[in-house]
C-alpha positions as CSV (number, residue, x, y, z in Angstrom):
1,X,-8.7,-5.1,1.4
2,X,-11.7,-3.6,0.1
3,X,-12.3,-3.4,-3.7
4,X,-11.9,0.4,-3.9
5,X,-8.6,0.2,-2.1
6,X,-7.3,-2.3,-4.3
7,X,-8.4,-0.3,-7.3
8,X,-6.6,2.8,-5.7
9,X,-3.3,0.9,-5.5
10,X,-3.9,-0.3,-9.0
11,X,-4.4,3.4,-10.0
12,X,-1.1,4.4,-8.4
13,X,0.6,1.8,-10.3
14,X,-1.1,2.8,-13.5
15,X,-0.6,6.4,-12.8
16,X,3.1,5.9,-12.4
17,X,3.3,4.0,-15.5
18,X,1.4,6.7,-17.3
19,X,3.7,9.5,-16.0
20,X,6.8,7.5,-17.4
21,X,4.8,6.9,-20.6
22,X,4.2,10.7,-20.9
23,X,7.8,11.6,-20.5
24,X,8.8,9.1,-23.0
25,X,6.3,10.1,-25.6
26,X,7.0,13.8,-25.2
27,X,10.6,13.1,-25.8
28,X,9.7,11.1,-29.1
29,X,7.3,13.8,-30.2
30,X,9.9,16.6,-29.7
31,X,12.7,14.5,-31.5
32,X,10.6,13.3,-34.5
33,X,9.2,15.5,-37.2
34,X,5.4,15.7,-37.4
35,X,5.7,13.7,-40.6
36,X,7.5,10.9,-38.8
37,X,5.1,11.0,-35.9
38,X,2.0,10.9,-38.3
39,X,3.5,7.9,-40.1
40,X,3.9,6.2,-36.7
41,X,0.2,6.9,-35.9
42,X,-0.8,5.3,-39.1
43,X,1.2,2.3,-38.5
44,X,-0.1,2.0,-35.0
45,X,-3.7,2.1,-36.4
46,X,-3.0,-0.8,-38.7
47,X,-1.2,-2.6,-36.1
48,X,-4.0,-2.1,-33.6
49,X,-6.7,-3.4,-35.9
50,X,-4.6,-6.4,-36.8
51,X,-3.6,-7.0,-33.3
52,X,-7.2,-6.9,-32.1
53,X,-8.4,-9.1,-34.9
54,X,-6.1,-12.0,-33.8
55,X,-6.8,-11.5,-30.0
56,X,-10.3,-13.3,-30.1
57,X,-11.2,-12.0,-26.7
58,X,-9.3,-14.8,-25.0
59,X,-7.9,-12.6,-22.3
60,X,-11.2,-11.6,-20.6
61,X,-12.6,-15.2,-21.0
62,X,-9.5,-16.9,-19.5
63,X,-9.3,-14.4,-16.7
64,X,-12.9,-15.1,-15.7
65,X,-12.6,-18.9,-15.8
66,X,-9.2,-18.7,-13.9
67,X,-10.8,-16.6,-11.2
68,X,-13.4,-19.3,-10.7
69,X,-10.8,-22.3,-10.9
70,X,-10.7,-24.7,-8.0
71,X,-7.0,-25.6,-8.3
72,X,-3.7,-24.6,-9.9
73,X,-3.9,-27.7,-12.1
74,X,-7.1,-26.4,-13.7
75,X,-5.5,-22.9,-14.0
76,X,-2.7,-24.3,-16.0
77,X,-5.2,-26.2,-18.2
78,X,-7.0,-22.9,-18.9
79,X,-3.7,-21.1,-19.6
80,X,-2.3,-23.9,-21.9
81,X,-5.6,-24.1,-24.1
82,X,-5.9,-20.3,-24.1
83,X,-2.3,-19.9,-25.2
84,X,-2.5,-22.6,-27.9
85,X,-5.7,-21.1,-29.3
86,X,-4.3,-17.6,-29.3
87,X,-1.1,-18.6,-31.1
88,X,-3.0,-20.6,-33.8
89,X,-5.2,-17.7,-34.5
90,X,-2.4,-15.2,-34.4
91,X,-0.3,-16.6,-37.0
92,X,-2.3,-15.8,-40.2
93,X,-2.8,-12.2,-39.1
94,X,0.9,-11.9,-38.5
95,X,1.8,-13.4,-41.7
96,X,-0.6,-11.2,-43.6
97,X,0.8,-8.0,-42.0
98,X,4.4,-9.3,-42.9
99,X,3.9,-10.2,-46.4
100,X,1.4,-7.4,-47.5
101,X,3.2,-4.7,-45.8
102,X,4.1,-3.0,-49.1
103,X,0.4,-2.8,-50.1
104,X,-0.7,-1.4,-46.6
105,X,2.3,1.2,-46.8
106,X,1.5,2.3,-50.5
107,X,-0.2,5.6,-49.6
108,X,2.5,6.8,-47.2
109,X,5.1,9.4,-48.1
110,X,7.9,6.9,-47.7
111,X,6.4,3.3,-48.6
112,X,9.7,1.5,-48.2
113,X,10.3,2.7,-44.6
114,X,6.7,2.2,-43.6
115,X,6.8,-1.3,-45.0
116,X,10.0,-2.1,-43.0
117,X,8.2,-0.9,-39.9
118,X,5.1,-3.0,-40.5
119,X,7.3,-6.1,-40.8
120,X,8.8,-5.3,-37.4
121,X,5.4,-4.8,-36.0
122,X,4.3,-8.3,-37.4
123,X,7.2,-10.0,-35.7
124,X,6.5,-8.2,-32.5
125,X,2.9,-9.2,-32.7
126,X,4.2,-12.8,-32.2
127,X,5.3,-12.0,-28.7
128,X,2.4,-9.7,-27.9
129,X,-0.1,-12.4,-28.8
130,X,1.0,-14.2,-25.5
131,X,1.2,-11.2,-23.0
132,X,-2.5,-11.0,-22.5
133,X,-2.8,-14.7,-21.7
134,X,0.1,-14.3,-19.2
135,X,-1.6,-11.3,-17.6
136,X,-4.9,-13.3,-17.4
137,X,-3.2,-15.9,-15.2
138,X,-1.9,-13.3,-12.7
139,X,-5.2,-11.4,-12.7
140,X,-7.3,-14.5,-12.4
141,X,-5.3,-15.7,-9.4
142,X,-5.6,-12.1,-8.0
143,X,-1.8,-11.5,-7.9
144,X,-2.5,-7.8,-8.0
145,X,0.8,-6.9,-6.1
146,X,2.8,-8.6,-8.9
147,X,0.7,-6.9,-11.6
148,X,1.0,-3.4,-10.1
149,X,4.8,-3.8,-9.4
150,X,5.4,-5.2,-13.0
151,X,3.3,-2.3,-14.7
152,X,5.5,0.4,-12.9
153,X,8.9,-1.2,-13.5
154,X,8.2,-2.3,-17.1
155,X,7.2,1.3,-17.9
156,X,10.5,2.6,-16.4
157,X,12.3,0.0,-18.5
158,X,10.6,1.3,-21.5
159,X,11.8,4.9,-20.9
160,X,15.4,3.6,-20.9
161,X,14.9,1.6,-24.1
162,X,13.0,4.1,-26.2
163,X,14.7,7.4,-25.3
164,X,18.3,6.5,-26.5
165,X,17.2,4.4,-29.7
166,X,14.9,7.2,-30.8
167,X,17.5,9.8,-30.1
168,X,20.2,8.2,-32.2
169,X,18.3,6.2,-34.7
170,X,15.0,8.3,-34.9
171,X,12.1,6.5,-36.7
172,X,13.9,3.1,-37.0
173,X,15.0,3.4,-33.4
174,X,11.3,3.7,-32.4
175,X,10.6,0.3,-33.9
176,X,13.8,-1.4,-32.6
177,X,12.7,-0.1,-29.2
178,X,9.3,-1.6,-29.8
179,X,10.5,-4.9,-30.6
180,X,13.1,-5.1,-27.7
181,X,10.5,-3.9,-25.2
182,X,7.8,-6.6,-26.1
183,X,10.5,-9.4,-26.2
184,X,11.5,-8.4,-22.6
185,X,7.9,-8.1,-21.6
186,X,7.3,-11.6,-22.9
187,X,10.0,-13.2,-20.9
188,X,9.3,-11.3,-17.7
189,X,5.6,-11.7,-17.8
190,X,5.9,-15.3,-18.8
191,X,8.1,-16.2,-15.9
192,X,5.8,-14.5,-13.4
193,X,2.7,-16.3,-14.8
194,X,4.5,-19.7,-14.6
195,X,5.8,-19.0,-11.1
196,X,2.3,-18.1,-10.0
197,X,1.0,-21.5,-11.4
198,X,3.8,-23.2,-9.3
199,X,5.4,-24.4,-12.6
200,X,2.9,-27.1,-12.7
201,X,2.7,-28.5,-16.0
202,X,-0.6,-30.6,-16.0
203,X,-1.4,-33.1,-18.8
204,X,-4.4,-31.7,-20.8
205,X,-6.9,-34.2,-22.4
206,X,-9.0,-33.7,-25.4
207,X,-12.0,-33.6,-23.1
208,X,-10.4,-30.8,-21.1
209,X,-9.8,-28.9,-24.2
210,X,-13.4,-29.1,-25.4
211,X,-14.8,-28.2,-21.9
212,X,-12.6,-25.3,-21.2
213,X,-12.6,-24.0,-24.8
214,X,-16.6,-24.0,-24.6
215,X,-16.6,-22.1,-21.3
216,X,-14.0,-19.5,-22.4
217,X,-15.6,-18.9,-25.9
218,X,-18.9,-18.1,-24.3
219,X,-17.3,-14.8,-23.1
220,X,-14.3,-14.5,-25.3
221,X,-16.2,-14.2,-28.7
222,X,-18.3,-11.4,-27.4
223,X,-15.4,-9.6,-26.0
224,X,-13.5,-10.1,-29.3
225,X,-16.4,-8.5,-31.1
226,X,-16.5,-5.4,-28.8
227,X,-12.6,-4.9,-28.9
228,X,-12.8,-4.9,-32.7
229,X,-15.5,-2.4,-32.4
230,X,-13.6,-0.3,-30.0
231,X,-10.4,-0.5,-32.1
232,X,-12.1,0.7,-35.2
233,X,-13.7,3.5,-33.3
234,X,-10.4,4.7,-31.9
235,X,-8.4,4.3,-34.9
236,X,-11.1,5.2,-37.3
237,X,-10.3,8.9,-37.6
238,X,-6.7,8.1,-38.5
239,X,-7.6,5.7,-41.1
240,X,-10.4,8.0,-42.4
241,X,-7.8,10.9,-42.9
242,X,-5.2,8.5,-44.5
243,X,-7.4,6.3,-46.7
244,X,-10.5,8.4,-47.5
245,X,-9.4,12.1,-47.2
246,X,-5.7,11.5,-48.3
247,X,-4.7,13.9,-45.6
248,X,-1.0,14.6,-45.2
249,X,0.8,12.8,-42.4
250,X,1.5,16.1,-40.5
251,X,-2.3,16.6,-40.3
252,X,-2.7,12.9,-39.0
253,X,0.0,13.7,-36.4
254,X,-2.1,16.6,-35.1
255,X,-5.2,14.4,-34.4
256,X,-3.0,11.8,-33.3
257,X,-1.4,13.9,-30.6
258,X,-4.9,15.1,-29.3
259,X,-5.7,11.4,-28.8
260,X,-2.3,10.7,-27.2
261,X,-3.1,13.4,-24.6
262,X,-6.7,12.3,-24.1
263,X,-6.3,8.6,-23.9
264,X,-4.0,9.2,-20.7
265,X,-7.3,9.5,-18.9
266,X,-7.9,5.7,-19.6
267,X,-5.4,5.1,-16.7
268,X,-8.5,5.4,-14.4
269,X,-10.7,2.9,-16.1
270,X,-7.8,0.5,-17.0
271,X,-6.6,0.5,-13.3
272,X,-10.1,-0.3,-12.1
273,X,-10.7,-3.0,-14.7
274,X,-7.5,-4.8,-13.8
275,X,-9.2,-5.5,-10.5
276,X,-13.0,-5.6,-11.2
277,X,-13.3,-8.4,-13.9
278,X,-12.1,-11.1,-11.4
279,X,-13.5,-9.6,-8.3
280,X,-16.9,-8.7,-9.6
281,X,-17.2,-12.2,-11.4
282,X,-16.6,-13.7,-8.0
283,X,-19.0,-11.4,-6.2
284,X,-21.8,-12.0,-8.8
285,X,-21.5,-15.8,-8.6
286,X,-21.7,-15.5,-4.7
287,X,-24.4,-13.0,-4.0
288,X,-26.1,-11.0,-6.6
289,X,-27.7,-8.4,-4.2
290,X,-24.3,-7.7,-2.6
291,X,-22.8,-7.4,-6.1
292,X,-25.3,-4.6,-6.9
293,X,-24.7,-2.6,-3.6
294,X,-21.0,-2.9,-4.0
295,X,-21.0,-1.8,-7.6
296,X,-23.3,1.2,-7.3
297,X,-21.2,2.7,-4.4
298,X,-18.0,1.9,-6.3
299,X,-19.2,3.3,-9.7
300,X,-20.2,6.6,-8.0
301,X,-16.8,7.1,-6.5
302,X,-15.0,6.4,-9.8
303,X,-17.5,8.5,-11.7
304,X,-16.5,11.5,-9.7
305,X,-12.7,10.9,-10.0
306,X,-12.9,10.2,-13.8
307,X,-15.2,13.2,-14.4
308,X,-13.1,15.8,-12.4
309,X,-9.7,14.7,-13.9
310,X,-11.2,14.8,-17.3
311,X,-12.6,18.3,-16.9
312,X,-9.3,19.6,-15.5
313,X,-7.3,18.0,-18.4
314,X,-9.8,19.6,-20.8
315,X,-9.4,23.0,-19.4
316,X,-5.6,23.3,-18.5
317,X,-4.0,21.8,-21.7
318,X,-3.6,25.2,-23.2
319,X,-1.1,26.0,-20.5
320,X,0.4,22.7,-19.7
321,X,1.3,21.4,-23.2
322,X,3.3,24.5,-24.6
323,X,5.6,24.1,-21.7
324,X,6.6,20.5,-22.8
325,X,6.1,20.7,-26.6
326,X,8.6,22.5,-28.7
327,X,6.9,21.8,-32.2
328,X,4.3,24.5,-32.8
329,X,2.4,22.3,-35.3
330,X,0.9,20.4,-32.5
331,X,-0.7,23.5,-31.0
332,X,-3.3,23.1,-33.6
333,X,-4.7,20.1,-31.6
334,X,-5.5,22.3,-28.6
335,X,-9.0,23.2,-30.1
336,X,-10.1,19.5,-30.4
337,X,-8.8,18.2,-27.2
338,X,-12.0,19.0,-25.2
339,X,-13.9,16.8,-27.7
340,X,-11.5,13.9,-27.7
341,X,-11.5,14.0,-23.8
342,X,-15.2,13.7,-23.9
343,X,-14.9,10.7,-26.3
344,X,-12.4,9.1,-23.9
345,X,-14.3,10.0,-20.8
346,X,-17.5,8.2,-22.4
347,X,-15.5,5.4,-23.5
348,X,-13.9,4.9,-20.1
349,X,-17.4,4.5,-18.6
350,X,-18.2,1.8,-21.2
351,X,-15.0,0.0,-20.3
352,X,-15.9,0.0,-16.7
353,X,-19.4,-1.5,-17.5
354,X,-17.9,-4.1,-19.6
355,X,-15.6,-5.5,-17.0
356,X,-17.6,-4.8,-13.9
357,X,-21.3,-5.6,-15.0
358,X,-21.8,-6.9,-18.4
359,X,-19.3,-9.8,-18.4
360,X,-19.6,-10.8,-14.7
361,X,-23.4,-10.9,-15.1
362,X,-23.1,-12.4,-18.6
363,X,-25.3,-9.7,-20.1
364,X,-23.5,-10.0,-23.5
365,X,-26.0,-8.7,-26.0
366,X,-26.3,-5.4,-24.3
367,X,-22.6,-5.2,-24.3
368,X,-22.3,-5.8,-28.0
369,X,-25.0,-3.4,-28.8
370,X,-23.5,-0.5,-26.8
371,X,-20.1,-0.9,-28.5
372,X,-21.4,-1.2,-32.1
373,X,-23.7,1.8,-31.5
374,X,-20.6,3.7,-30.5
375,X,-18.7,2.6,-33.8
376,X,-21.8,3.0,-36.0
377,X,-22.8,6.5,-34.9
378,X,-19.1,7.7,-35.1
379,X,-18.6,6.4,-38.7
380,X,-22.0,7.8,-39.9
381,X,-21.1,11.2,-38.4
382,X,-17.6,11.3,-39.9
383,X,-19.1,10.7,-43.5
384,X,-22.1,13.0,-42.7
385,X,-20.0,16.1,-41.4
386,X,-17.5,15.9,-44.1
387,X,-20.1,15.7,-46.7
388,X,-22.2,18.6,-45.4
389,X,-19.3,20.7,-44.3
390,X,-16.5,19.8,-46.7
391,X,-14.6,23.0,-46.2
392,X,-14.8,23.1,-42.4
393,X,-12.1,22.1,-39.9
394,X,-11.6,18.3,-40.7
395,X,-10.1,17.7,-37.2
396,X,-12.8,19.3,-35.2
397,X,-15.4,17.3,-37.4
398,X,-13.7,14.1,-36.6
399,X,-13.2,14.8,-32.9
400,X,-16.8,15.7,-32.6
401,X,-17.9,12.6,-34.5
402,X,-16.1,10.2,-32.0
403,X,-17.3,12.2,-29.0
404,X,-20.9,12.1,-29.8
405,X,-20.7,8.3,-30.9
406,X,-19.2,7.3,-27.5
407,X,-21.5,9.6,-25.4
408,X,-24.6,8.1,-27.2
409,X,-23.4,4.7,-26.5
410,X,-22.6,5.5,-22.8
411,X,-26.4,6.7,-22.4
412,X,-27.7,3.6,-23.9
413,X,-25.6,1.5,-21.6
414,X,-27.1,3.2,-18.6
415,X,-30.5,2.5,-19.9
416,X,-29.7,-1.2,-20.6
417,X,-28.1,-1.7,-17.2
418,X,-31.3,-0.4,-15.6
419,X,-33.5,-2.5,-17.8
420,X,-31.8,-5.9,-17.5
421,X,-30.1,-5.7,-14.0
422,X,-32.3,-3.0,-12.4
423,X,-29.1,-1.0,-11.4
424,X,-29.7,2.7,-11.4
425,X,-26.1,4.2,-11.6
426,X,-26.8,7.9,-12.4
427,X,-28.7,9.8,-9.6
428,X,-29.5,13.5,-9.5
429,X,-26.3,14.1,-7.4
430,X,-23.9,12.7,-10.1
431,X,-25.9,14.5,-12.9
432,X,-25.4,17.9,-11.3
433,X,-21.6,17.1,-10.9
434,X,-21.5,16.4,-14.7
435,X,-23.4,19.5,-15.7
436,X,-21.1,21.5,-13.5
437,X,-18.1,19.9,-15.0
438,X,-19.4,20.7,-18.5
439,X,-19.9,24.3,-17.5
440,X,-16.4,24.6,-16.2
441,X,-14.7,23.2,-19.2
442,X,-17.0,25.3,-21.6
443,X,-16.1,28.4,-19.7
444,X,-12.5,27.8,-19.8
445,X,-12.7,26.8,-23.6
446,X,-14.4,30.3,-24.4
447,X,-12.1,32.4,-22.3
448,X,-8.6,30.8,-22.6
449,X,-7.4,33.5,-20.2
450,X,-4.8,32.2,-17.7
451,X,-6.0,34.2,-14.7
452,X,-9.7,33.4,-15.3
453,X,-9.1,29.7,-15.8
454,X,-6.9,29.4,-12.6
455,X,-9.9,31.1,-10.7
456,X,-12.4,28.7,-12.2
457,X,-10.2,25.8,-11.5
458,X,-9.9,26.8,-7.9
459,X,-13.6,27.0,-7.4
460,X,-14.1,23.6,-9.4
461,X,-11.7,21.9,-7.1
462,X,-13.5,23.1,-4.0
463,X,-16.9,21.9,-5.4
464,X,-15.2,18.7,-6.3
465,X,-13.8,18.2,-2.8
466,X,-17.4,18.6,-1.4
467,X,-18.7,15.8,-3.7
468,X,-15.7,13.7,-2.8
469,X,-16.4,14.0,0.8
470,X,-20.1,13.1,0.4
471,X,-19.1,9.8,-1.3
472,X,-16.4,9.1,1.3
473,X,-13.5,9.5,-1.0
474,X,-11.6,11.8,1.3
475,X,-11.7,9.0,4.1
476,X,-10.4,6.6,1.6
477,X,-7.5,8.8,0.6
478,X,-6.5,9.4,4.2
479,X,-6.8,5.7,4.9
480,X,-4.4,4.9,2.0
481,X,-2.1,7.6,3.2
482,X,-1.9,6.0,6.6
483,X,-1.3,2.6,5.1
484,X,1.5,3.9,3.0
485,X,3.3,6.1,5.6
486,X,2.3,4.1,8.7
487,X,1.4,7.1,11.0
488,X,-1.5,9.3,11.8
489,X,-0.7,13.1,11.2
490,X,-4.0,14.2,12.9
């Protein structure tokens, strides 16, 4: 099966999980108050930073090494060493979150309740610390069918866990569901990983430990650094509002909702990176020229898909979201969603570069530089905008900060890929499509009239189909259709 076909099946799996996640999240948003949802967003931001800090990038490093392992005995050794190191590093962070929860919750409107939730999160992180390593085994062994099936089914299980618990227990129910979901994921994914290794428990010597740890950490430390940069970039506005501006939790909830809507677009880059890290690592090791040709074609296709879906999501949210959101407080997020979508669009491209080019080619310094520029520019702009325009719309300023930060970083990454690998990813063809997409979103943003936006969307879809056809995407969709339904309709 070709790389893009595998990525397409991955996307279908991720998209199914995303739809279920949206149903679940919209139910939760409609049940909880904006203050409760704002508190959850703050706790999520704290937990994300703590969780990323203890990850140490072992997932990407172990995936790369497992994909190149010669036997299942070697796979088990890589898994076992990664698992032990991850657990050893995680414990201090988990203990910190558990015992210092009162201090971290001090600025919330209900410190006792938030402190309790942070302790539940700390216990849950103990299970989460292993999930990435289990997934590395499956991805490294290219067990994509198992991964895709698991992603869809566990998302369905999540809906059946979260909805009743939140409905009956509200805020506390959310964290009971969070704990139960991660415990179940730990058991299922662990079983699948061990089964894929043939339940082969190989003796690991000190020599093995040193050799494998050296190989894994060559990649992992860099991935660890960029994940920290990404997490602070993503959660920075929420923490800035809570700890710097002392904004009420209801205002945090509005920004959090805009990010919730926008981050659903990451299903595209995530579904692709599920496949490209092990596949591209193998391709780069075998034939560098073939690697370049394969990736240029693949990126142009994914660029078109990501850009078109982002543009439509940024333009139609005015009409889609009021149909499913009861609380009018969240309508205030509509004006910033185009900016947060631009931020996620730019980051999604960076995410593609990380797993498809920078890590397989071991161009680690350009990777670090790109991510830290994204974080640095965003933070500087947050402080600058709020200092220069103190009485302006805080939400717009924060959304603009992260969108400009990620866009500048994306442009730098394109330059670095051209400089270090001689790969030119953006041609005039893609540039024209991007400008047309910006014009489409901007026109809808100014108008906000239903009939006008529908007409614009119709013409934009026609233009997109033309670009899709030029890149062979329509043939791919039809080939996948025939594969799924087993007959030719033409």
